[in-house]
N, C-alpha and C positions, 0 to 999 in steps of 0.2 A: 176579677179579670175576666175579659170576655172569652179568652181562649187559653187552653192549658199549655202556655209556652214552655219550651224547653230551656231548662237551665244550662248555662255553658259549662262545660267540662274541660279538663286539661287537654283532652283529645280535640275538641272543638278549637280551643285557643291555638293549639299547635297547626291544625289545618288552616285556620284563617292567617296565622302568621306566615304560613308558606306562600300565601297569595301576594302579600305586600313586602314580606321581609319583617323579622322580629322587631327592627328599629322603629317600625311604624304601628306597632300594636302595644297598647298599655292596659294593665288590668288593676282592679283593687285600688290600693293606696297610691299607686303610681299615677292615677288618673287626677289631673288638676281639678280643683273645685270649681274652676270657671266653666267647666262643661256640665255642672249639675242644675243650672238655673238659667233664666234670661233676665232681662233688665227689669222685670216686675217680679220681685222675690215672693209677693203674696201668692203667686200661683204654684208654689211648691218646689221642693228640692229633690231631684230624683237621680241618684248616681246610676251611671251605666255599669254594666258588668265588664264590658271591653270597649276601649276606644280604638278605632281603626282609622288611619289616615291614608286613603288611597291617593295615588298620583296619576291615574288614568281611567278612562271609561272601561277599559277592560277588567281593571281591578275592582271597580264598583260592581260590574257585571258578575264577576266570579264571587265576590262577597254575597251579593244577593242570591245567587243561585244556590250557594251553601245555606245560607239562612232559610231560604224557601224550602229546601229539602229537609231541613231539621227543625223548622218551625220555630225560628228565632226572630224576635222583633228587632227592627232596625229603625233608628232615627237619624235622618241626615240634618247636619248642622253647618251653618256658615260662620259668620262672626259672632253670632249670638246677641245681636242688638234688638231682638223682638221684644215685644210688650204684651204677649198674650199667653205666654207659657207654651209656645209651640214647638220649640226645639230641644226639649228634654225627654229623657227616657222614662216615661211614665211607668212602664212595665219591665224595666231593666233592659237586658238584651245588649245590642250594639249600638254605639254612637258612632256614626260615620262622619268625621269631619272632613269636609271638602276644601279646606283652605289650602292644602297643597296644590290643588287643581286651580291655579290662577293665572294661567296663560292667556294674554290678550294678543289676537292676530292683528296684523297691520289693517288699517281702515281700507275697505273696498270702496274706493272713490267712485267708481262707475255706478255701483249700486247704492252708494251712500249707506253702508252698513258696516257694523263692527262685530266680529265673532270672538266670543270670550268664554273661558271655562267659569264655572260657578264661583269658585273662590276669590276671584278678582274683585277688588274693592270697587264700590261705586265711583268714589273719587278718581281712581285710576282710570276706569273706563271713560269717565267724563273729560279727564285730561288728555287722553289718548285721542278722543274725538276733537277735542279743541286744538291740539297740536296740528291736526289735519284740517283746521279751518272749519270744522263742523260742530254740532251741538247735539248733546244727549240731554233732553229736558228733565226727566223724572228726577225729583230733589225731595226725598222724604225727611230730610232734617238730619238724619244720621249718615253722613257721607262716607263713613268707615264701614257701612253695611256691605255685605258680600252681594255681588250682582245676582247670584243664584237665589239668595234670600229675598231680594227685592222683586224677582220674577214670581218665585213661588208664593209670595204674599200679595202680588200685585200692588206694590207700593205706590202710594199717591204723592202727597207732599205739597209744598207751597205753590209750585208753578202749575198745578193741575188745572187751575181756572182756565188758562188759555191753551196749554199744551196737551192736557189730558194726563193719564196715569200710565204705568209701565205696560199695561196690556196694549196700549196703543203703539208700542214701539217694538214689540216682539215680532220678528218675522218667522222664525222657526226655532225649534227646541230639539235637542238630542237628549234622550233620557233613557234610564234603565228602569224596567218594570220589576214587580215584586219577584218574579221567577228568574230575573237576571237577563231577560231579553233586552237588547238594545233596539230602540225605535226612534223614528224620526217624525216629529209633529210638524207638518207643512215644510216649506223650503224658503229660499230667499226669493220670494216673489211678492208682488203687491196685492194681487188678488188670488183667492182660492176657495172655491166651493166644491172641493173634491171630497164629498162625503161629510160626516159630522165634523164640526169644527172642535176637534179635541184639543187643539192647541189652546184655545181660549178657555176650555175647561180645566186644563192642567194649570194654567197660570191662576194663581191665587188658591191652589189646592193644598197649600201648607205642608207638602211633602207627604200627603196621605195617599197619593195615587201612583207616584213614581219619584225617581230621583233624577234631577236635571243635572247633566253632565257637560252640556254646551248650549249656548243660546246665541243667535244671530239677531242684532238689534238695529232698528232703523235709526238714522241720524238725520238731521235737518240742517240748512244753513244757519250759521250763528247770527244773532242779532248783533247789530253794530252799535246800538247805544241802549243804555238802561238808566233809569232813574227810579228813586224810591221816595214815596211820600210818607211822612210821619204826621199823623192827623189826630190831635187830642180833642176829647169830647167832654163835657161836664159830667156825663152819666153813661151808663152801659146801653140803655135802651135807644136813645137818639144815634148812638155810635153804630149799632147794629142795623137799626132802621135805615141807615144810609145805604147800605150794601146793595139792595135791589136797584137803587138809583143809579149807582156806579155801573152796575152790570148792564143797564139800559142804555148807556152812552155809546157813541159810535166807535170809541176805541176799547178793544177787549183788554182788560188788565192781565198781567202775568200772574200776579199773586194779589189777594185781598186777605189780610189776616186781621184778626182782632184779638186784643189782649187787655186784661184788667190791669190798673195801676198796681193792685195788691200783688199780682204776680211780678211785676216789674221790680217792686220793691224788694221782694224775696230774692230776685236774681242779683240785684245790687248788693244786698245785705250779705248774702252767703257766698256769692261768687265774685264779688267786687267787679261787676260788669254794668256800669251805669247806662241808662238810656238817655238819649239826647234831649229829652224834654220831660218836665215834672208837672206840667200845668193841668193834665187832664186826670179824670177818673177811669177813662177807658180809651182806648187808641185803635184806630185803623192803621195798618201798614200796608201801603199799596205800591206795587211795582208795575211799571210800563217799560216794555222795551220794543225795539223796532229797527228798521233798516236805516232810518236817518235821525239826526238829532232834532230836526225841526218837527218831525212826526211825533217823537216822544215828549218834546216840550208842550206841543199843542194838546196831547192827551193829558199831560200833567195839569195844564192850565184849566182845561174843562172839568177835570176831576176836583181840583181845588175849589172852583167856583160852586160846584155841586154840594161839596162838603160843607162849605161856609154857609150856603143858604140853608142846609139841614141843621145848622147849629154848631158846627165845629168851632172850637175856640182859636185855632190857628191851622195853618198848613205849612210844614217845613219840608224842604226839599233836600235830598241827598243825591248829589249828581256827580260825586267823584268816588273812585274805587274804595277809598279809605272810609268815606262816610257811609257808603252803602254797606260795606262789610261790617261796621260797627253795629248798625241797626239790626241786621239780620243775625249777627252773632248773638245778640241779646234774645232775639225770638227763638233761636235754635237752643238756647240754654235753659228754657223754662222746666224742662223735665228734671235736668240735673240740679236746678235751683230748689225744686221742690223735695228732691231726695235729700238734700242738705238741710232743708227746714223741717222736714217731718219723716220720720223713718216709717211710720205706718200710713200707707195710702192705697188708694184703688183708683182706677182710670176707666172712663167709658169714652170710647171714640165713635159716639153716635152721630149718624147722618140724618138731618131733617131738610125739607125743602127750604130754599134760601128765604122765601117769605115768612117761614115760621120761626126763624132763628131767634129773633127778639123775644118772642113769646115763650120760647123754649128756655132761653137763658134767664128770664125773669122767674119762670116756674121752678127751675132747678135750685135757685137760692131758697125758695119757700120749702121745697122738699127737703133740702139739707138742714134747714133750721128745725124741722119736725124731729129729725133723727140726731140732732146734736153734732152734726158733721159740718166741717168747714168745706164749702164747695167753691172752687175757682174755675172759670171758663176760659179758654183761649182756643184758637184754631183757624181753620180754613174757612173764613166766612164766605168766600167766593163760591164754594161749593157745598156749603152747609154742613161741613165735617167739623163737628164741635168737640174738641177735647175737653172733658168734663172731670176735673181732678177732685177726688174725694180725700180729705186730709183729717186725720184723727186729731181731735182737739186735745190740748193739754189736760183738761179736766176729766177726760174719759179714761179712767185708770183701769177699768175692767177689761181685759182683753177679749172675753167672750162677748161682752156688750158691743165693743168695737166691730168685731167680726159680724155679729148679727145685725147690727144697725147698717153697717156698710152693704151687707147683702140685700136687706130690705130696701135700703135706699136706691141700690142699683136696679131692683125689680121695678120700682116706681118709675126711674128714669127711662127704662127700657119701654114700660108700657106708655109713658108720655110720648116717646119717640114713635112708637108704633101708631099711636092715636093721631099723631101729626102726619102720618104717610112716610115716616123715616125708616131707617134700617139701623140694625143692632151694632154694626161696626163698619167704618169707612175704609180703614187702611190696616189696621193692626190685626185683623182676623179673629177667628174663633179660639183657635188654639186649645189650651186646657182651661184657660181662665174664664171663658164665656161659653163653655160647652153645656153647662146646665141651663143656659137661657135660650138655647137656639130653637128647640122644638116649640116652646111656649110662643116664640116670636114668630116662626114661619108657618107653624101648623103642622098637624100630624101627617098629613098627605105629603106636603112638601119634604118634611124631614124624612119620610120614607123614601122619597125619590133621591135624596142625598145618600142614604144607606145603600140604595140600589147602585148607584154610581161607584161607591166605594167597593162593593162586592164585585162589580164588573171588572175593576182594575186589580183588586187585591183580596181574593176570596179567602185567604188565610188570615187577613188582618195582621200583617206583619209590618206594614209600612206606617211608621209614626202612630201606633195605635193609642187610642184615648184622646185623640185631638180631632177637632172639627166635628166628626160624628163618632159616636160610640156604638160599635156593633154588639 
């Protein structure tokens, strides 16, 4: 443990309960196990000493002031859909669930923004924007993620190719610092060079620098038409090698996903969600949207021609809401399918330059074979973010061997990504799961800078300690 944290006493619990009311404070066996882990259970189970559910910025501030005064670690948590072990209480202390803070203000039509508390769900924010005729593009796949969680992890998702990631849509943030101070990062303006850009530093900081209590998000006009192409290929390599050609076309795709047939079979077998084609060994799923139907149709025609020239077996178009939903529902179900198929798994969401995706995908298969691990790839081919799934084979009965081989395999995958000029993680973050790999990937000097930033915000190391950087 990096710091001698204070263990909560009955006096502490009574003082904290006085801030929110005892009905929003739970301890011991009264805390649901849902708060002990995230969606990747491999990264540990860490029960909090106390669960607190604040309903306002003032309550968050008061809790943090007490925690700062008494040296109590605090971990903020949204809906718990993370995949890096980022929202669990590694050193006990307080788990601060922000899900009661879920108010969404009316859309500001003049500024084309929406302001929301952190516990609001991504799907509800997107629906509120749509009801006003506007569009909130970030779509990380888990639409029931809390909006605060998507901001604090800088969530990306499938539409990032055209629209970018969450950071591109954050205008301003209200947050509580480690000592309970309430601060505002930027404001509802389009441009700002007033001092250091701390807003963009806070985005993606995984709750280690402050606790987000309100965020104002930029909205854009809604696209009027959207089509999705399903493109089967005879093998993985020609499938992925086609991606740079698509990105060079005059129409920018909204999303370019690739997925192996092996994974589609898992989703159909375990979740009963069939894919609308069974002819290929690997697939591209390409979305185009635009202001007019003619524009989208022209984009799809050009993409289809390019893919067929590159060796695609066929190009199928989904141009109705039901067909489009069916395709993307299967794509969004891959993690759930793998959980159903294999209890023991690891995941790397490595990013490599788009031109190296095919080379990376081929190399990871060879690495997996050396360690006796089944590796399946899928992901955001349009921006090089490759979700690399490590599944324990049925014949690997030794738990210790599985853990050692998985770790060694991950180290090789990260080294491969670094050699290709890639990055350790594209959207899931460091959390607890990738903590041990960070310094080796970024280097000692850069890792030292990360620690300096952490100390500048949180010198007592009480905000989500043991995540992203270990002091």
